[in-house]
N, C-alpha and C positions, 0 to 999 in steps of 0.2 A: 217467841211462841205465838202461834195463832190462838184465836178464841175458841177453836174447836174443842180443845180439851175442857175448857170452862163450860161449854155447851153441853158436852157429853155428861159432865159431872152434874150439872143442873138437871139433866134428864134422868138422872139416877143410874147411869151406866157404870159398870166396872170398866176400868181403863187398861188397855194394854197399848204401850207407846214407847217410842224410842226417846222420848223427851223426859228427862227426870224432872219431876214436879211433885207438889204436894197433893198426891191423889191416892186413893185406895185401888190397887190394882198391881200391874206389873210393868217394869221398865225392861225392855229388851234391847239387845245390841242392834244398831243399824245394819241393815242388809243380812240379818241372821234369820232367814225364813223359817228354819226349823225351830228356832226358839219362839218365833211368832206364832207358828201353828201350834206348838206345845201349849203355850199359855192360853190361846183362844179355845182350844180343845179342853183343856182343864176348866175353864169357866163354863163351857157348854155341859160338861159332865158333872159339875158341881154347882148346880143352880142355886142352892142355899148360900153358898159362899159368894157367888156373883151378886146375888140379891143384896147380902150384907154389905158388900163393897159399894154397890150403888147407893144405898141409904147413907153410907159414911160419906160418899162423895157429894150427895145432895146437901149435907149438913156442911161440909167443908167449904163449898163453893159459896156459901152465904156470907163469908167474910170479904168477898170481893165486891166492889161497887160497879154494877153494870153500866151506870151512867158514865162513869169515867173510862171504863174499858171501851165502850162504844164511841166515846168522844176522841180517844186516842186512835182508834180504828179509823174513824172518819177522817182524821188529819193525815193519816198515812195514805189512805185511798186517794185523798185530794192532791197529794204531792205527786202522784203518778201522772 
């Protein structure tokens, strides 16, 4: 998993992803464009729910140590 999900969570976003993870949002099947569109449309049409999910994500992401995540990320990038 890239850190993009954690960054989105820290930004207070509701998540729509193909990666199952501990976030508030929706996990969709890879390459299922209709499902992806449906979930994004749902969030746009239900702003209160999207905001609630975003607030939950902002709290959930606090359990991760950004210093360790960035340290691992730097190691991976340096190996390339």
